[in-house]
N, C-alpha and C positions, 0 to 999 in steps of 0.2 A: 311353048316349051318341045324342046326336038324329041323326037321319038328315040333317037339311039345316039350315045356318045361317038364322038371321034376319037381316032387311034391315040391323040395326043392328050386327051381329057383323061384325068383319074378314075381308076375304078377301085370299086369297093372290095373286089377278091382279086387275086393274083392268079395270072393263068398264063400259060406259055403261049407264046406267039408264034406263028410259023416264021422260020428263018431267024429267029434268034438265037446267038450263040452264047449270049450272056446268061448261063446258067447261074441260079443263086447259091450262093456258098455259105457255108456255115461260118461263123465266127471263129472256131477252133481252127476248120480248114482254113481260112485266109490267115491267122495267127500261124498256123504251122508253115505255109506257104512262103510267107515272108520271114520266118526265121530260117528256112532252108535258102533262100536268095540271100538274105543277109550274112550267113555265115558261109555261104558259098563264093559270093563278090568278096567279101571282107573277113577272110579265113584267118589272115595274118596281117596286122596293122602296129603301127605305131604313132603315138599321139604325144603331141606336146602340149601342156597345159599345166596350169596353177591348180594345186589340191587345195580343196574346198568340202568342207562338211565332214571331214575325217572322222571314222566312228569305227571303233573294235566291238564286235557284238561278242556276248558270252561263250560262244561257240568257237570263238578265235577268229571267225571270218572278219573280213576288213571291208566295210562300205564307204565310198567317197564320190567324189564329183571332180571331173576334169573341165577346167571353164579357160577361155580366153575372152578376147574383149567382144566376140560375137556371138559366141555360143557356148552349151554347158553339156555335156555327156555325162552320164551317170557311169559306175564302175565299180566292180566287187573283184575281190583278190581272196582267194580260199586260204585258209588255214596254214597249209604248207609254204603256200609261196609267201605268205605275211611273215611267217617265222623267219623266212631267209632274207630277209631285207637287210641291206647293209648299213641301213640308217635308220634312225626314229623318224618316220614319216609324220607330219603335222601341217595344219592347215598354213595356206600362204608360201608354201614350198613349190618352185617350179619344177617339174619332173618329165621324164620322157616315159610313158608306160607302153610297153609291148604285150601285145594278147590279140583276141579275136572280138569280134562285135558278134552280138547276138542280140534275141529279143526276149522279153519277159512278158510273155500274154497276159499275164495275172494283172499287169498295169498297162497294159498297151504302149510299153516304151521299149527303146533300144539302149543297150549297155555295152560296155566294154568289160570282159573278162580280164583281168591283167594277170600275165605269168609272170612278169618281171618289171620293174618297176626301178628308175636311175635318175638320179639329179641331172637337170638339164643346165650342165657344162658348171665350170666353176664359179660362175656368178650364183648359180642358185646353191652351190655349196657354202658358199661365204655367207649368203644370206641365212641359210640354215645356221650356219655357225655364229653369225652375228646375234640371231633371235635367241639362240640356247645360250650364248654368253649372258644378253641383258637378263634372261631368264635368272640363271643361277646368281649373278651379281646381286640381283635384288632380293636373293635369300641370304645374302652375307657371305656366300662361300669362297669369296677371293679378298675379303676384308684383310689389311695387313694387321691387324689385332690378332687374326688367328694364326699368323706366322709364327713358329717356335724355332729358337734357337737350336742349330745343329749340336750333336756333341763334339767334344774337340778331339777325342781320342776313342771312336768306339770301338768296342770289344769285338760286336760281330755285325756285318752288314748283309742284308737282305736284299737281294737284287730281283727284280721281275722282268724277264727279257725272253727272248728265244735262245734257247740252248745250243743252237747250230750255228749262230751268225756270227759275224766279227765283232759285235757289240760286246759279248762277254769276255772275249778273247781280250779285247782292249782294255776292259775294266779290271781283269784280274791281272794283266800285265802291268798297267799302271800301278795299282794298289802294291804289287808285289816289289816296284821299284821304289814308291814312296815309303811306304810303312807295310810290313805284310800283316794281313788281317785276315780273321776267319770269315768266309764268305759262305753264305747259303743262296743257292739259286732256285727259284721257282719256276720253272721252264712254263711260255705260254704262246700262244701264236700272236704275233704283232700286228696283222694285219688278216681282211677277209672277214668271212662269215664265222659268227663266234668268239673272235677275238676280243671284243670289249667285254663279253662275259667272263671269259677267261681271267684278263688282266683285272678286272674288277676282285675276282673269287680270289686272287693272288693276294692283293693288298689286304683284303680282310682277312685272309689265312694268316698273313704274318703277324696280323694285330691282334688275332685270337691265341696266338701261341703263349703260353704259361712260363713265369718265370722259372720255372724248376720241371720244365718237361724233356722229352729226350732231345727235341731238338731247341739248340738255344734260342731264345726271343733276340730278335737283332734289335740292335740301338738305333740303327737307321736303315731306310730303305730308299733304293734306287729303282726309279721306273724309268727302264731305257729301252730305244729304238734306234735304230740307224735312219738316215736321211731317206726322202722319197717325197712325192706328191703329197698333196692335199688328200686326195682320195686314199693314199696308202698309209696316211697316218690319221686319218678318221676315226679309229676305232678310239685313238685317247681324247678324242672330242666327244663321245658317248655320255650322256649324262651318268649312266653306272659308274663309269671308270672316274669321273669327276667327283661324284659323290663319294665313292670309296676312298679316294685320295684325300678329300677333305676331311672325312670322318676318321681317318686312321691316327692312332694316338701316338705313333712312333713318327718322329720328324721324316719327311719324304723330300726327296731330291726327284726332279723331273729333267730327265735326258733325252727328248723326245727329238729326233731330226737333227739336222744342222743347226748353224747359230740363226740363222733367218727364218728358221722355221718356227710356228707359234701355235701351240694346241691348247684346249682348255685346261687340261691336266698341269700345263705350267703353271696357270693362274690360281689354281687349288693347291699345289704343292708348298712347302714350305720355302723351297729355293729353287730356281730354276739354273739349269746349266746350259751352256750353248751345245754341249755335245757330250756322248757318256764319257768319253776320255776327261773332259773337263768335270764332269760329277765324279768320279774318282780321286781327280785332284782337291776337289773341295770337300770330300768325304774324309781323310785323312792329312795329318802333316807329313812334311817328309822329316823320315825318321833321322836322317843324317842332321839336319837342322836342329831337330828336337834335343838331339844329343849335343850340338853345339852350343844349343841355348841354354841348356841346364849347366853345361861346363862353365858358360859364360857368367851364369846365376851363382854357380860354387865358388868361382873366382872371385868376383865380386863381393861374395858373401865373406870370405877369406880375408881380401883386402879391408874390408869395414870393419871386419872384427881384429884386425891388427893394428887399423888406424885407431880404433876405441882404444884399445892398448896403449899405443904410443901416445895417445893424446893423455890417457890417464897417468902413464909415466911422466910424462911433462909436468903436468899439474901438480903431481906428487913430489916432483924436483923442486917445481915452485915454492909449493909450501913450506918444504922441508928447510929452504933458504930462510925463510921467515921465522923458523923456528928459534929459541934462543939456544944456545950451546951447552952441553950436556955439564961442563964444570960450572957455568953460571947458573945452571938450575940446581944443581947437587949440592953446591959450596955453602948454602945457608943450612942446608939439612946436614952437610958433614959437621960444620961449626956447631951446631945446636947438639948433635950427638956428642961431640968433644966435651962440652960443657956438661952435660948430663952425666958423662962418664967421669967426669972429675968429682961433681957433686955426689955420685955414687961412692965413690972412694972415700971423701970425706967424710959422708954419712955413716957408711960401714965402720970406719975408725971410731967415730963418737959411738955409735951404738954399741961397740965392744967395750970401749972404755966404761960407758955408763954401765953394762951388764957386770963387768969386772967389780966395779965398786959395790953393787947390789949384792954381787956373790960374795964379796970379801964382807959385808954385813952382815948376811945372814950367816954367813960360816961361824963367826961369833956368837951368835945367839944358838946355835947347835952344839956346844961344850957339854960331856956328860954330866957335870954336876947339875948344869942348869935344867938339862933333861930331866934327869931322876928327882929333882925338886918338884918339878911340875908333874911328873907321873904320881909323887905322892902326895900333893895335894887335891889331885882327880882322884885317887883312891880313897881318901878321907871322905870328900865330897860323896862319894857313892857309898860307903858305908854307913853315912849318916841316913841318906836318903833310904837305905833299905832298911835300917831300923825302923826307921819312921814307917813304912810300910808294912812291917809286921805287926807294929803296935796297933796300926787300924784295920788288920785283918778281922772279920766279924767272927771268925771260926776260932780266934786264940782264946777267947771267955769260955769255950768248951772245956777247956782242960781244968777250970776252976769250978764245974758242976753246971754250968749255965747249958741251956738248951735253945735251938733257933728253929723257929715254926717259919714253915713254909706252904703255898698252896701247891695244886697239882701241877701250875706250870713252873716252881721252883723260886716263885717271888717270896722274899722274905715280908711275912706280916708282923706290924709292929703294935696292933692294937687290938683290943678284944672286938671291936665291931668288926674287924676286918676278919678276925677268926670266925666268928659268928655266919659272917657273909659268905667264907668259903665252905664253911660245914665241913668237908673232909679236907685235912691238913697233915703234914708230915713233920714230926719232931725229930731234929736234928741232933744226936748229942756227938760226944768225942769220939765214942768208938763204933756209932752206926746211925739207923733212923728207923723211925716207928710211926708207922700210920696211925692217924686217930680221927673219929668222928665228933664233932661239936654236938652236945644235945642241948635241948632249952633247959631253962632253970626248972626243977620240980619235974621233969620227965625221967623215965626209966632208959636206961641206957642200953641202947641197942647192942647186939653181937657184933664185934668187928668183924669186917670182912677177913677171909681166909687171905691172907697175901703172903709171897715170900718176902721174909725180911732183906731189906738191901745193906748190905754191908759196904760201906763207903770209906775206903781207905786212901789216904794221899800220903804220899811220900814227901817228907818234910827234910829240907836241906838247910842247915846253917850257913849261912853267908860270913866268911872269914876275909876279912881286909887281907888283900895283897895277894888273892887267888884270881885267875881270870877267870873262872865260871862264874855266872851270875844267874840264881833261879828265877821263875817267874814271878812277877810283882803281883799277880792276883791268886 
């Protein structure tokens, strides 16, 4: 074993060698030098790549990676720059990121701090368009069953557009020409940063207006913008705008761009108009045509009514021809009435003749001698009946010294047993009545109760034949 190690051999302890310029650096010193070198050399770079691993932290910062076929680089975008993005970044979109390279010593890696990010040309923008379209279509936001019919004659139309562009002037001018209608404009930005949020808020704001509020609730909403590139119209492809249009309870017409331009807002709306001017034409009918239509309907109604009356008159005339003549209908009735009149005359004459005969016969029986004989016969019969009544009067024998015995109720008692049963009796004489008490045989007679004597006087009248007055029979 050699006594000493050569210079090339490993040593147990590190030591400085004479003439060695490679001084030992700390990890932090090396990381700092690398950071200064990278940031000095690559202080401003633009990278083209596809987004991968896109993630937004709760702090608002965005972390992602940009990749191509051969390499990957991490990236970070702070909250302020992330909020200013003009599109919704997501995985699979090819972009151009502008920023600066830096290192992250905590992980010994380099990354790009993105200050601005743009889509890498129209192809990337269309790829994002198709991807978002497929996503929303899968949720059913573009289904035809969701589409609603527009009101035929809306009283109030809400317009979401820029208040200073030519679009609102074209819409108002076309509405004024066709059918003047009340218009409520919700001013928004139609492109640039924050445009999508304003458009979505305007659509939801119209939908939130109550029926009795100070601002009338629109019957129809028009979302409009003039023509432009796909980048200019991109706000109408944002998911927030598409969902607001699809969820709006008021029918919506999308009139974004020219006839060849297509946005996702067009798919979500109830009707797509090729231009804002066409949207105004679709929103209301032509007032002059409407008046002509109403007048035409009124004329047709009058003609139908007149035709109905004429047809009824013709039918009535045809039926009248089939009816029999008046004389034919009334002839038998007239003849029957004449026959009845003649029979009535004959019947009246016969009735008068019979009545005259009866009157003559009756008048012969009413001669004075016959009437007097009848009266005398009836008077004699009445006198005989009255004599019989007087002879049957029980009080007639009182004049000959008899008395009539009655009980307390005035009933005549005709036997001794009845008198003994009554005990207290009344004896009626010709000139009055006496109360008496019946005693048993052999018993002492009690003193009679003191009672005032009842004097009963009866007026008698003798009936004389020939007089009209007749006394009572009792």
